[in-house]
PyMOL commands that place a pseudoatom at each C-alpha (Angstrom):
pseudoatom trace, name=CA, resn=MET, resi=1, chain=A, elem=C, hetatm=0, pos=[30.854, -12.987, 35.315]
pseudoatom trace, name=CA, resn=THR, resi=2, chain=A, elem=C, hetatm=0, pos=[31.119, -9.201, 35.487]
pseudoatom trace, name=CA, resn=ASN, resi=3, chain=A, elem=C, hetatm=0, pos=[31.220, -7.054, 32.353]
pseudoatom trace, name=CA, resn=GLU, resi=4, chain=A, elem=C, hetatm=0, pos=[34.931, -6.443, 32.939]
pseudoatom trace, name=CA, resn=GLN, resi=5, chain=A, elem=C, hetatm=0, pos=[35.658, -10.173, 33.253]
pseudoatom trace, name=CA, resn=LEU, resi=6, chain=A, elem=C, hetatm=0, pos=[33.611, -10.877, 30.125]
pseudoatom trace, name=CA, resn=ILE, resi=7, chain=A, elem=C, hetatm=0, pos=[35.522, -8.236, 28.162]
pseudoatom trace, name=CA, resn=GLU, resi=8, chain=A, elem=C, hetatm=0, pos=[38.830, -9.639, 29.415]
pseudoatom trace, name=CA, resn=LYS, resi=9, chain=A, elem=C, hetatm=0, pos=[37.889, -13.221, 28.459]
pseudoatom trace, name=CA, resn=LEU, resi=10, chain=A, elem=C, hetatm=0, pos=[36.671, -12.232, 24.993]
pseudoatom trace, name=CA, resn=THR, resi=11, chain=A, elem=C, hetatm=0, pos=[39.703, -10.033, 24.328]
pseudoatom trace, name=CA, resn=SER, resi=12, chain=A, elem=C, hetatm=0, pos=[42.137, -12.823, 25.195]
pseudoatom trace, name=CA, resn=ALA, resi=13, chain=A, elem=C, hetatm=0, pos=[40.175, -15.580, 23.431]
pseudoatom trace, name=CA, resn=TYR, resi=14, chain=A, elem=C, hetatm=0, pos=[39.453, -13.584, 20.233]
pseudoatom trace, name=CA, resn=PRO, resi=15, chain=A, elem=C, hetatm=0, pos=[42.347, -11.155, 19.659]
pseudoatom trace, name=CA, resn=ALA, resi=16, chain=A, elem=C, hetatm=0, pos=[41.244, -10.332, 16.094]
pseudoatom trace, name=CA, resn=ALA, resi=17, chain=A, elem=C, hetatm=0, pos=[37.843, -9.096, 17.279]
pseudoatom trace, name=CA, resn=VAL, resi=18, chain=A, elem=C, hetatm=0, pos=[37.081, -5.595, 18.532]
pseudoatom trace, name=CA, resn=VAL, resi=19, chain=A, elem=C, hetatm=0, pos=[35.824, -5.734, 22.128]
pseudoatom trace, name=CA, resn=LYS, resi=20, chain=A, elem=C, hetatm=0, pos=[34.570, -2.745, 24.094]
pseudoatom trace, name=CA, resn=MET, resi=21, chain=A, elem=C, hetatm=0, pos=[32.063, -1.704, 26.717]
pseudoatom trace, name=CA, resn=GLY, resi=22, chain=A, elem=C, hetatm=0, pos=[28.922, -0.422, 25.049]
pseudoatom trace, name=CA, resn=SER, resi=23, chain=A, elem=C, hetatm=0, pos=[26.402, 1.919, 26.619]
pseudoatom trace, name=CA, resn=GLN, resi=24, chain=A, elem=C, hetatm=0, pos=[24.852, -0.958, 28.576]
pseudoatom trace, name=CA, resn=TYR, resi=25, chain=A, elem=C, hetatm=0, pos=[26.527, -4.271, 27.693]
pseudoatom trace, name=CA, resn=PRO, resi=26, chain=A, elem=C, hetatm=0, pos=[29.899, -5.473, 26.434]
pseudoatom trace, name=CA, resn=GLU, resi=27, chain=A, elem=C, hetatm=0, pos=[30.126, -5.444, 22.633]
pseudoatom trace, name=CA, resn=ILE, resi=28, chain=A, elem=C, hetatm=0, pos=[32.252, -7.479, 20.269]
pseudoatom trace, name=CA, resn=THR, resi=29, chain=A, elem=C, hetatm=0, pos=[32.600, -7.023, 16.522]
pseudoatom trace, name=CA, resn=VAL, resi=30, chain=A, elem=C, hetatm=0, pos=[33.651, -10.164, 14.685]
pseudoatom trace, name=CA, resn=SER, resi=31, chain=A, elem=C, hetatm=0, pos=[34.494, -10.771, 11.054]
pseudoatom trace, name=CA, resn=PHE, resi=32, chain=A, elem=C, hetatm=0, pos=[31.586, -12.051, 8.950]
pseudoatom trace, name=CA, resn=ASP, resi=33, chain=A, elem=C, hetatm=0, pos=[33.587, -15.108, 7.888]
pseudoatom trace, name=CA, resn=LYS, resi=34, chain=A, elem=C, hetatm=0, pos=[34.263, -16.122, 11.505]
pseudoatom trace, name=CA, resn=LEU, resi=35, chain=A, elem=C, hetatm=0, pos=[30.805, -15.312, 12.871]
pseudoatom trace, name=CA, resn=HIS, resi=36, chain=A, elem=C, hetatm=0, pos=[29.261, -18.795, 12.907]
pseudoatom trace, name=CA, resn=ALA, resi=37, chain=A, elem=C, hetatm=0, pos=[32.227, -20.459, 14.624]
pseudoatom trace, name=CA, resn=PHE, resi=38, chain=A, elem=C, hetatm=0, pos=[32.397, -17.621, 17.147]
pseudoatom trace, name=CA, resn=MET, resi=39, chain=A, elem=C, hetatm=0, pos=[28.683, -17.864, 17.950]
pseudoatom trace, name=CA, resn=LEU, resi=40, chain=A, elem=C, hetatm=0, pos=[28.894, -21.629, 18.403]
pseudoatom trace, name=CA, resn=ASP, resi=41, chain=A, elem=C, hetatm=0, pos=[31.886, -21.152, 20.735]
pseudoatom trace, name=CA, resn=ILE, resi=42, chain=A, elem=C, hetatm=0, pos=[30.164, -18.628, 22.980]
pseudoatom trace, name=CA, resn=LYS, resi=43, chain=A, elem=C, hetatm=0, pos=[27.072, -20.793, 23.277]
pseudoatom trace, name=CA, resn=THR, resi=44, chain=A, elem=C, hetatm=0, pos=[28.925, -23.995, 24.130]
pseudoatom trace, name=CA, resn=ASP, resi=45, chain=A, elem=C, hetatm=0, pos=[31.670, -22.497, 26.349]
pseudoatom trace, name=CA, resn=SER, resi=46, chain=A, elem=C, hetatm=0, pos=[30.542, -23.264, 29.921]
pseudoatom trace, name=CA, resn=GLN, resi=47, chain=A, elem=C, hetatm=0, pos=[32.063, -19.997, 31.196]
pseudoatom trace, name=CA, resn=LEU, resi=48, chain=A, elem=C, hetatm=0, pos=[29.994, -17.982, 28.707]
pseudoatom trace, name=CA, resn=ASP, resi=49, chain=A, elem=C, hetatm=0, pos=[26.884, -20.135, 28.041]
pseudoatom trace, name=CA, resn=PHE, resi=50, chain=A, elem=C, hetatm=0, pos=[25.031, -17.657, 25.812]
pseudoatom trace, name=CA, resn=ASP, resi=51, chain=A, elem=C, hetatm=0, pos=[21.949, -19.831, 25.501]
pseudoatom trace, name=CA, resn=PHE, resi=52, chain=A, elem=C, hetatm=0, pos=[19.375, -17.158, 24.596]
pseudoatom trace, name=CA, resn=LEU, resi=53, chain=A, elem=C, hetatm=0, pos=[19.243, -14.996, 21.471]
pseudoatom trace, name=CA, resn=VAL, resi=54, chain=A, elem=C, hetatm=0, pos=[17.243, -12.032, 22.732]
pseudoatom trace, name=CA, resn=CYS, resi=55, chain=A, elem=C, hetatm=0, pos=[17.179, -10.102, 19.466]
pseudoatom trace, name=CA, resn=GLU, resi=56, chain=A, elem=C, hetatm=0, pos=[18.788, -10.040, 16.029]
pseudoatom trace, name=CA, resn=SER, resi=57, chain=A, elem=C, hetatm=0, pos=[18.546, -6.980, 13.828]
pseudoatom trace, name=CA, resn=GLY, resi=58, chain=A, elem=C, hetatm=0, pos=[20.082, -5.341, 10.787]
pseudoatom trace, name=CA, resn=VAL, resi=59, chain=A, elem=C, hetatm=0, pos=[21.630, -1.897, 10.384]
pseudoatom trace, name=CA, resn=ASP, resi=60, chain=A, elem=C, hetatm=0, pos=[22.367, 0.049, 7.195]
pseudoatom trace, name=CA, resn=TYR, resi=61, chain=A, elem=C, hetatm=0, pos=[25.702, 1.869, 6.897]
pseudoatom trace, name=CA, resn=PRO, resi=62, chain=A, elem=C, hetatm=0, pos=[27.070, 3.638, 3.777]
pseudoatom trace, name=CA, resn=VAL, resi=63, chain=A, elem=C, hetatm=0, pos=[29.652, 0.958, 2.859]
pseudoatom trace, name=CA, resn=PHE, resi=64, chain=A, elem=C, hetatm=0, pos=[28.226, -2.224, 4.424]
pseudoatom trace, name=CA, resn=LEU, resi=65, chain=A, elem=C, hetatm=0, pos=[25.250, -3.651, 6.268]
pseudoatom trace, name=CA, resn=GLN, resi=66, chain=A, elem=C, hetatm=0, pos=[25.561, -4.965, 9.797]
pseudoatom trace, name=CA, resn=VAL, resi=67, chain=A, elem=C, hetatm=0, pos=[23.805, -7.657, 11.801]
pseudoatom trace, name=CA, resn=VAL, resi=68, chain=A, elem=C, hetatm=0, pos=[23.548, -7.084, 15.558]
pseudoatom trace, name=CA, resn=TYR, resi=69, chain=A, elem=C, hetatm=0, pos=[22.852, -9.896, 18.024]
pseudoatom trace, name=CA, resn=HIS, resi=70, chain=A, elem=C, hetatm=0, pos=[21.791, -9.376, 21.653]
pseudoatom trace, name=CA, resn=LEU, resi=71, chain=A, elem=C, hetatm=0, pos=[22.598, -12.483, 23.680]
pseudoatom trace, name=CA, resn=GLU, resi=72, chain=A, elem=C, hetatm=0, pos=[21.968, -13.541, 27.250]
pseudoatom trace, name=CA, resn=SER, resi=73, chain=A, elem=C, hetatm=0, pos=[23.248, -16.318, 29.440]
pseudoatom trace, name=CA, resn=THR, resi=74, chain=A, elem=C, hetatm=0, pos=[20.161, -17.215, 31.444]
pseudoatom trace, name=CA, resn=SER, resi=75, chain=A, elem=C, hetatm=0, pos=[22.186, -19.392, 33.813]
pseudoatom trace, name=CA, resn=LEU, resi=76, chain=A, elem=C, hetatm=0, pos=[25.127, -17.026, 34.370]
pseudoatom trace, name=CA, resn=LYS, resi=77, chain=A, elem=C, hetatm=0, pos=[23.137, -13.778, 34.124]
pseudoatom trace, name=CA, resn=HIS, resi=78, chain=A, elem=C, hetatm=0, pos=[25.313, -11.834, 31.712]
pseudoatom trace, name=CA, resn=PHE, resi=79, chain=A, elem=C, hetatm=0, pos=[24.656, -10.173, 28.360]
pseudoatom trace, name=CA, resn=LEU, resi=80, chain=A, elem=C, hetatm=0, pos=[26.643, -9.541, 25.192]
pseudoatom trace, name=CA, resn=VAL, resi=81, chain=A, elem=C, hetatm=0, pos=[26.106, -7.604, 21.978]
pseudoatom trace, name=CA, resn=VAL, resi=82, chain=A, elem=C, hetatm=0, pos=[27.730, -9.178, 18.913]
pseudoatom trace, name=CA, resn=LYS, resi=83, chain=A, elem=C, hetatm=0, pos=[28.135, -7.235, 15.663]
pseudoatom trace, name=CA, resn=ALA, resi=84, chain=A, elem=C, hetatm=0, pos=[29.178, -8.503, 12.246]
pseudoatom trace, name=CA, resn=ASN, resi=85, chain=A, elem=C, hetatm=0, pos=[29.499, -6.464, 9.066]
pseudoatom trace, name=CA, resn=THR, resi=86, chain=A, elem=C, hetatm=0, pos=[28.730, -7.774, 5.608]
pseudoatom trace, name=CA, resn=GLU, resi=87, chain=A, elem=C, hetatm=0, pos=[31.514, -7.657, 3.062]
pseudoatom trace, name=CA, resn=ASN, resi=88, chain=A, elem=C, hetatm=0, pos=[29.649, -5.070, 0.966]
pseudoatom trace, name=CA, resn=ARG, resi=89, chain=A, elem=C, hetatm=0, pos=[26.253, -3.503, 0.211]
pseudoatom trace, name=CA, resn=GLU, resi=90, chain=A, elem=C, hetatm=0, pos=[25.801, -4.933, -3.280]
pseudoatom trace, name=CA, resn=THR, resi=91, chain=A, elem=C, hetatm=0, pos=[25.602, -8.601, -2.268]
pseudoatom trace, name=CA, resn=PRO, resi=92, chain=A, elem=C, hetatm=0, pos=[25.255, -8.555, 1.516]
pseudoatom trace, name=CA, resn=ALA, resi=93, chain=A, elem=C, hetatm=0, pos=[25.507, -12.028, 3.034]
pseudoatom trace, name=CA, resn=ILE, resi=94, chain=A, elem=C, hetatm=0, pos=[26.369, -13.505, 6.396]
pseudoatom trace, name=CA, resn=ASP, resi=95, chain=A, elem=C, hetatm=0, pos=[26.093, -16.980, 7.924]
pseudoatom trace, name=CA, resn=SER, resi=96, chain=A, elem=C, hetatm=0, pos=[22.848, -17.943, 9.601]
pseudoatom trace, name=CA, resn=VAL, resi=97, chain=A, elem=C, hetatm=0, pos=[22.839, -18.778, 13.304]
pseudoatom trace, name=CA, resn=ALA, resi=98, chain=A, elem=C, hetatm=0, pos=[19.439, -20.518, 13.145]
pseudoatom trace, name=CA, resn=ASP, resi=99, chain=A, elem=C, hetatm=0, pos=[21.119, -23.886, 13.760]
pseudoatom trace, name=CA, resn=ILE, resi=100, chain=A, elem=C, hetatm=0, pos=[22.523, -22.486, 17.036]
pseudoatom trace, name=CA, resn=TRP, resi=101, chain=A, elem=C, hetatm=0, pos=[19.461, -20.529, 18.218]
pseudoatom trace, name=CA, resn=PRO, resi=102, chain=A, elem=C, hetatm=0, pos=[16.283, -21.613, 16.351]
pseudoatom trace, name=CA, resn=THR, resi=103, chain=A, elem=C, hetatm=0, pos=[14.563, -18.292, 17.034]
pseudoatom trace, name=CA, resn=ALA, resi=104, chain=A, elem=C, hetatm=0, pos=[17.056, -16.682, 14.641]
pseudoatom trace, name=CA, resn=GLU, resi=105, chain=A, elem=C, hetatm=0, pos=[15.133, -18.219, 11.753]
pseudoatom trace, name=CA, resn=PHE, resi=106, chain=A, elem=C, hetatm=0, pos=[12.345, -15.632, 12.074]
pseudoatom trace, name=CA, resn=HIS, resi=107, chain=A, elem=C, hetatm=0, pos=[14.696, -12.705, 12.789]
pseudoatom trace, name=CA, resn=GLU, resi=108, chain=A, elem=C, hetatm=0, pos=[16.784, -13.532, 9.730]
pseudoatom trace, name=CA, resn=ASN, resi=109, chain=A, elem=C, hetatm=0, pos=[13.721, -13.743, 7.487]
pseudoatom trace, name=CA, resn=GLU, resi=110, chain=A, elem=C, hetatm=0, pos=[12.669, -10.292, 8.688]
pseudoatom trace, name=CA, resn=ILE, resi=111, chain=A, elem=C, hetatm=0, pos=[16.156, -8.827, 8.131]
pseudoatom trace, name=CA, resn=TYR, resi=112, chain=A, elem=C, hetatm=0, pos=[16.298, -10.377, 4.656]
pseudoatom trace, name=CA, resn=ASP, resi=113, chain=A, elem=C, hetatm=0, pos=[12.839, -9.034, 3.801]
pseudoatom trace, name=CA, resn=LEU, resi=114, chain=A, elem=C, hetatm=0, pos=[13.501, -5.452, 4.901]
pseudoatom trace, name=CA, resn=LEU, resi=115, chain=A, elem=C, hetatm=0, pos=[17.263, -4.994, 4.314]
pseudoatom trace, name=CA, resn=GLY, resi=116, chain=A, elem=C, hetatm=0, pos=[18.149, -7.689, 1.781]
pseudoatom trace, name=CA, resn=ILE, resi=117, chain=A, elem=C, hetatm=0, pos=[20.872, -9.411, 3.798]
pseudoatom trace, name=CA, resn=LYS, resi=118, chain=A, elem=C, hetatm=0, pos=[21.091, -13.054, 2.740]
pseudoatom trace, name=CA, resn=PHE, resi=119, chain=A, elem=C, hetatm=0, pos=[21.795, -15.624, 5.426]
pseudoatom trace, name=CA, resn=ASN, resi=120, chain=A, elem=C, hetatm=0, pos=[23.936, -18.522, 4.228]
pseudoatom trace, name=CA, resn=ASN, resi=121, chain=A, elem=C, hetatm=0, pos=[22.653, -21.960, 5.302]
pseudoatom trace, name=CA, resn=HIS, resi=122, chain=A, elem=C, hetatm=0, pos=[19.330, -20.578, 6.547]
pseudoatom trace, name=CA, resn=PRO, resi=123, chain=A, elem=C, hetatm=0, pos=[16.759, -23.422, 6.592]
pseudoatom trace, name=CA, resn=HIS, resi=124, chain=A, elem=C, hetatm=0, pos=[14.081, -21.488, 4.650]
pseudoatom trace, name=CA, resn=LEU, resi=125, chain=A, elem=C, hetatm=0, pos=[15.049, -17.900, 3.823]
pseudoatom trace, name=CA, resn=ARG, resi=126, chain=A, elem=C, hetatm=0, pos=[12.090, -16.006, 2.388]
pseudoatom trace, name=CA, resn=ARG, resi=127, chain=A, elem=C, hetatm=0, pos=[10.236, -12.722, 2.413]
pseudoatom trace, name=CA, resn=ILE, resi=128, chain=A, elem=C, hetatm=0, pos=[7.618, -12.692, 5.152]
pseudoatom trace, name=CA, resn=PHE, resi=129, chain=A, elem=C, hetatm=0, pos=[6.034, -9.222, 4.886]
pseudoatom trace, name=CA, resn=LEU, resi=130, chain=A, elem=C, hetatm=0, pos=[6.542, -8.007, 1.309]
pseudoatom trace, name=CA, resn=ASP, resi=131, chain=A, elem=C, hetatm=0, pos=[6.279, -9.631, -2.100]
pseudoatom trace, name=CA, resn=GLU, resi=132, chain=A, elem=C, hetatm=0, pos=[9.138, -9.868, -4.592]
pseudoatom trace, name=CA, resn=ASN, resi=133, chain=A, elem=C, hetatm=0, pos=[8.125, -6.612, -6.346]
pseudoatom trace, name=CA, resn=TRP, resi=134, chain=A, elem=C, hetatm=0, pos=[9.360, -4.582, -3.403]
pseudoatom trace, name=CA, resn=GLY, resi=135, chain=A, elem=C, hetatm=0, pos=[12.946, -3.621, -2.870]
pseudoatom trace, name=CA, resn=PHE, resi=136, chain=A, elem=C, hetatm=0, pos=[14.349, -3.452, 0.638]
pseudoatom trace, name=CA, resn=PRO, resi=137, chain=A, elem=C, hetatm=0, pos=[12.560, -0.538, 2.360]
pseudoatom trace, name=CA, resn=LEU, resi=138, chain=A, elem=C, hetatm=0, pos=[14.828, -0.189, 5.407]
pseudoatom trace, name=CA, resn=ARG, resi=139, chain=A, elem=C, hetatm=0, pos=[17.854, 0.614, 3.262]
pseudoatom trace, name=CA, resn=LYS, resi=140, chain=A, elem=C, hetatm=0, pos=[18.771, 4.276, 3.244]
pseudoatom trace, name=CA, resn=ASP, resi=141, chain=A, elem=C, hetatm=0, pos=[19.067, 4.281, -0.556]
pseudoatom trace, name=CA, resn=TYR, resi=142, chain=A, elem=C, hetatm=0, pos=[15.583, 2.775, -1.038]
pseudoatom trace, name=CA, resn=LYS, resi=143, chain=A, elem=C, hetatm=0, pos=[13.460, 4.432, -3.735]
pseudoatom trace, name=CA, resn=ASP, resi=144, chain=A, elem=C, hetatm=0, pos=[9.783, 3.566, -4.021]
pseudoatom trace, name=CA, resn=ASP, resi=145, chain=A, elem=C, hetatm=0, pos=[8.345, 4.861, -7.287]
pseudoatom trace, name=CA, resn=ILE, resi=146, chain=A, elem=C, hetatm=0, pos=[5.588, 2.238, -7.385]
pseudoatom trace, name=CA, resn=HIS, resi=147, chain=A, elem=C, hetatm=0, pos=[4.220, 2.233, -3.832]
pseudoatom trace, name=CA, resn=VAL, resi=148, chain=A, elem=C, hetatm=0, pos=[4.852, 5.969, -3.095]
pseudoatom trace, name=CA, resn=VAL, resi=149, chain=A, elem=C, hetatm=0, pos=[6.478, 5.624, 0.294]
pseudoatom trace, name=CA, resn=GLU, resi=150, chain=A, elem=C, hetatm=0, pos=[8.464, 8.728, 1.243]
pseudoatom trace, name=CA, resn=ARG, resi=151, chain=A, elem=C, hetatm=0, pos=[11.140, 9.267, 3.863]
for i in range(1, 151): cmd.bond("trace and resi %d" % i, "trace and resi %d" % (i + 1))
show_as sticks, trace
zoom trace
């Protein structure tokens, strides 16, 4: 499927989502409350078959935090970037996709550890680099009076 065909399919199948061509791959932004169902759909749809989670990362914006997923269909040879924003910065949470792509379990632990985004229904969400005395050092509003890390 070409990028144009992928954009057309996603636009017609998910009219509430924002679909556009990114700098390299098609991008779709979905609502945080519809993320899990959407991700399950695009993995199990035989025309899409996004069977490989290449990367999952978090991004800090002034009003919300965002989770970005880079997906590949290894059989159909196409790529997609999926973005989902948290509802707010104070209690950022989004559904886990570890039950869909098991490799997400590690990515989500890392995002939680460094940005503080909680992943609902994650099998074992925990900090993997820092202890509980740290805040979330990849947030732009992070202050480190104890460990003296400066930006």
